[in-house]
N, C-alpha and C positions, 0 to 999 in steps of 0.2 A: 703839706701833710693831710689836709682835709680831702683833697682829691684822691690821694693814695688810699686813705681810709674808705672813701666811697667805693673805689674800684674793688678793694678786697671784700668789703661787705656786700656789694652787688654780686660778685662771683659766688660767694658762699650762699647768699640768699637765693640766687637763681638755681643753684644745684639742689637746695633743699625744697624749693617750691616748683620744680619743673613739672612733676606729676599733677599737683593741684592746679597749676596754671593751665595745663592741657584739659583737665576735667572741667574747669570753669568755662573755658572757651567752648568746649563741646556743649555744656549746659546752656550757655547763652544762645548758641546756634539752634539747639533743639527746642527752646522755649519761646523764641521770637524770630520774626523776620529780620533779616539784615546781617551784617558782619558781627563777629564777636567783639571786635575792638571799635571804639569810637575815638577818632583823632580830633582833638580840640586845639584851636589856635590859642596859645597862651603867651603872656608877656614875661620874658626872662630878664636876665642881667642886662643892664643899660637899655631897658625897654625894647629889647629885640624880640620879635615874635618868633615862636617856635611851635612845632606840632607835638602835642603831648598825648600819648595813648592811655585809654582807660578801658576796662571791660565795660561793654555797653549795658547800662542799667535802665536806660530810657528807650522808648520806641524811636524808630528812625525818623519819624515826622515831628519830633520835639524841637521847638525853637531853640536856637543857639544863644541862650541867655543863662545867667546864674539861676539856679533852681528856685531861690527865694523870690525871683521876679515872675515866676509862673503863677497864675491864679489858682490852679489846681494841679500841683506837681505830681501828686499820687496818680492822677489820671494818665500820666505819660509813662509810668513805671512798667517795665517788663514783668512777667510772672516771677522772676527771681531777682528783679532789680532792687527791691527793698532789702532783701537779705544781703545782696552784694554791698549795698551802701552801709547798712548797719554794721557789718563786719569789716568794712573798708577793703574788702577783697577786690572791689572795682579798681583800686589804686595800684594793684600789683604790676600791670604793664608799664608803669612809670619807671620801673627798673631800667627800661630801655633808655629813657631820657637821662637817667643818672649815668649810665654807661657812656652815652654820647657826650656828656658834659653840659647838657642843657639844664640839668637839675643836680641837686645834691640830696643827701638823705635829710639834712636839716637846713632850713632857711625859710623865708616867708613863702607861703603857698603862692604859686604862680597865678596871676590875675587872668581872667578871660580877656581877650583882645578888646572887648567892648565895655569893660568896667572902668570907664573913664574917670570916675570919681576916685576909685582906689588907686589907679595908676598915677593920677595927678598928685594925690596926697603922698604916696610913696616917693615920687620924684622930688617933691618939695622937701622931704625929710632925708633924702639921700639913700633910702632903702632900695631904690631901683638898681643900685650898684652891687647888691648881693645876688648870688646865685640862688634861685628859688629852690624850695625843698619839698620833699615828699611829706614832711611834717615840719612843724615850727613852733615857736614859743606861743604864738596866738592860738594854734590848734590845741595845745595842752592847757590853755587858759580860757577855753570857751568854744573852740571849734566853729561850727556853723552858726552858733547862737550869737556871736559878737557882731555889733554894728561896725561898719567900715572904719570910722574914726578910732574906735577902741582897738581894732586889729592893727591899725597903723602905729598906734602908741606902743603896742607890744612888739611890733616889727622893729621899731626904733630902739626899743630896749634890747632886743636881740642884736641889732647892729653894734651897739656899744659893749655888750657883754660877751659876744661870741668867742668861744674857745673850744678846744677839744672836749674838756670836761663838761662844759655847758651843753654841748651837742649830745654827749652821752646821757646826761640827765634828761634832756628833751626826748631822746629815743626811748628811755625807760618809761617816762611819763606817758608817752604816746602808746606804748604797749599796754600799760595799765588802763588808759582811757578806752582804747579799742576793745580790750577784753570786757570792759564794763559797758561798752556801747554808749559812752557819755557824749552828749552834745552833737548827735548825728541828726541831720535833717533828712527826711525821707523824701 
């Protein structure tokens, strides 16, 4: 049922956001050098690596590490990068990953391929067997502000509580947090 819900929601969302998607891609290309999309190697279900697209909010010469590991992340932002991140518009291309089945709308956020501490903790707790999500229980409870051990505790809670209704609650809370721009790292 979760996969069917994802496919219906991705089709509806893609139709609604086709024009904004094209406008954002054009703005990214007009305001910085490089492609509109950034393809990131991420860890999915069963620790399988997949390529996840995002609108590029950072310069093309940015190191491939989690933003919080950069000494001055704001120095790498493109002219519209901060806006894309604050509004979570940089995440829209991940609809492709949901369509492919690499991701779901709700699940633990996919780790970067080199976030060994996060991957190890999730594997130890069984969270690695979940399909990663565009949003998740950790995102609505702290987003980028949470340290890794706390994220994993929330991921484990999601593992045990997952249901259609819990997913709907997380989607609603995500919308509220995005509109309020809560917990976003620049």
